[in-house]
C-alpha positions in Angstrom: -26.2 16.0 4.4 -23.5 15.5 1.8 -24.6 13.5 -1.2 -22.4 10.8 -2.7 -21.9 13.0 -6.0 -20.7 15.9 -3.8 -18.4 14.0 -1.7 -16.9 12.2 -4.9 -16.7 15.9 -6.7 -14.4 16.9 -3.9 -12.0 13.8 -4.1 -12.3 13.2 -8.1 -8.7 14.2 -8.8 -7.5 11.4 -6.0 -10.0 9.1 -7.7 -8.7 9.8 -11.2 -5.1 9.9 -10.7 -5.1 6.4 -8.9 -2.2 7.6 -6.4 -4.0 8.0 -3.2 -6.6 5.4 -1.7 -9.8 7.2 -0.8 -12.3 5.8 1.7 -15.9 6.3 1.2 -18.4 5.8 4.2 -21.6 6.8 5.4 -22.5 8.6 8.7 -26.2 8.5 9.1 -27.3 9.5 5.7 -24.4 11.8 4.7 -21.3 10.6 2.7 -17.7 11.2 3.7 -14.3 10.6 2.4 -10.9 10.6 3.1 -7.6 10.1 1.5 -4.7 7.7 2.4 -1.4 6.9 1.0 0.7 3.9 1.3 4.3 4.4 2.5 6.2 4.4 -0.7 9.2 2.4 0.5 7.3 -0.6 1.2 3.8 -0.2 0.0 2.2 -0.5 3.5 -0.1 1.7 5.8 1.0 3.7 8.6 -0.2 2.6 12.1 -2.0 5.8 12.3 -3.7 5.4 8.9 -4.5 1.7 10.0 -6.1 3.0 13.1 -8.0 5.6 11.4 -9.2 3.4 8.8 -10.5 0.9 11.6 -12.2 3.7 13.3 -14.2 4.5 9.9 -15.0 0.7 9.7 -16.6 1.2 13.2 -18.7 4.0 11.9 -19.7 2.1 8.7 -18.9 -1.5 8.5 -19.4 -1.2 4.7 -17.1 1.4 4.0 -14.9 0.9 0.8 -11.2 2.0 0.2 -10.9 2.7 -3.7 -8.2 3.6 -6.0 -8.7 4.7 -9.6 -5.9 2.7 -11.1 -6.4 -0.8 -9.0 -10.0 -0.7 -8.8 -13.0 -1.7 -11.4 -16.0 0.9 -12.2 -13.5 3.7 -11.9 -11.3 5.7 -14.7 -9.3 8.8 -15.1 -11.7 9.9 -17.9 -15.0 9.6 -16.0 -17.2 12.6 -15.2 -18.4 13.1 -11.6 -21.8 11.1 -12.1 -19.8 8.4 -13.5 -17.3 8.3 -10.5 -20.3 8.2 -8.1 -21.7 5.3 -9.8 -18.5 3.5 -9.4 -18.2 4.4 -6.0 -21.7 3.4 -5.2 -21.2 0.1 -7.1 -18.3 -0.8 -4.6 -20.0 0.1 -1.6 -23.6 -1.7 -2.3 -21.8 -5.1 -3.3 -18.9 -4.8 -0.6 -16.1 -4.8 -3.1 -12.8 -3.3 -1.8 -13.9 -3.1 2.0 -11.8 -1.6 4.6 -11.0 -4.8 6.5 -9.7 -6.5 3.3 -7.5 -3.5 2.5 -6.2 -3.2 5.9 -5.1 -7.2 5.9 -3.7 -6.8 2.5 -1.3 -3.6 3.6 -1.0 -4.0 7.3 1.7 -2.1 8.5 5.1 -3.8 9.5 4.3 -6.9 7.8 7.1 -6.2 4.9 9.6 -5.4 7.4 9.1 -8.5 9.5 9.3 -10.6 6.3 12.5 -8.8 5.3 14.1 -9.6 8.8 13.1 -13.2 8.6 14.8 -13.3 5.2 17.8 -11.8 6.4 18.0 -14.2 9.6 17.4 -17.2 7.2 20.2 -15.8 4.7 22.8 -15.0 7.6 22.0 -18.6 9.2 23.3 -20.3 6.2 26.4 -17.9 6.2 25.4 -15.8 3.0 25.0 -12.0 2.9 21.6 -10.7 2.5 20.5 -7.9 0.2 17.1 -6.3 0.2 17.3 -6.6 -3.6 18.9 -7.7 -6.5 18.6 -6.9 -10.2 20.7 -7.2 -13.3 22.6 -4.1 -12.7 24.0 -5.4 -9.0 27.2 -4.5 -8.8 29.3 -6.3 -5.9 31.9 -3.9 -5.7 29.8 -0.8 -5.5 28.2 -0.2 -2.0 24.6 0.9 -2.9 22.7 0.8 0.4 20.8 -2.4 -0.4 23.3 -4.3 1.8 24.2 -3.4 5.5 27.9 -3.1 5.7 28.2 -6.3 7.6 26.8 -8.1 4.7 29.0 -6.4 2.1 31.9 -7.4 4.1 30.6 -10.8 4.2 30.3 -11.0 0.6 33.7 -9.6 -0.2 34.9 -12.3 2.2 33.1 -15.1 0.3 34.3 -13.9 -2.9 37.8 -13.9 -1.8 37.5 -17.3 -0.5 36.0 -18.6 -3.9 38.8 -16.8 -5.9 36.3 -14.2 -7.3 
């Protein structure tokens, strides 16, 4: 039987770093944990991670997913005992449960919204870029826009005298 304190000691670096999300759940009287990382491109779960989290949730509906950077009761300067108390606080109070986590980071949602935005922009004859910032240069192809959108942008600039 694995105690919470032992499991937390195995995942202390991940909890302290705040990069990975760590799922904690109980199987019988034993605590378990597993790390998950969001896709850096769109901060979403992979389909495989979503399926694994759903499996964990079936094992223990009270399971939680925690990140030392985003979740309260956890900090990088805490010892094992304090981290274990933080995890227990989340678990016993139902903070950061798996279902809410999956809903917040479900895979594909970002891409779906991006495609909707692209279609809406194209429907009014405008080019689409995934992101704009102050350093955007319309004369440099930097991969933010498709080649079709770059050509459309340049066509519109020429028609407008720009």
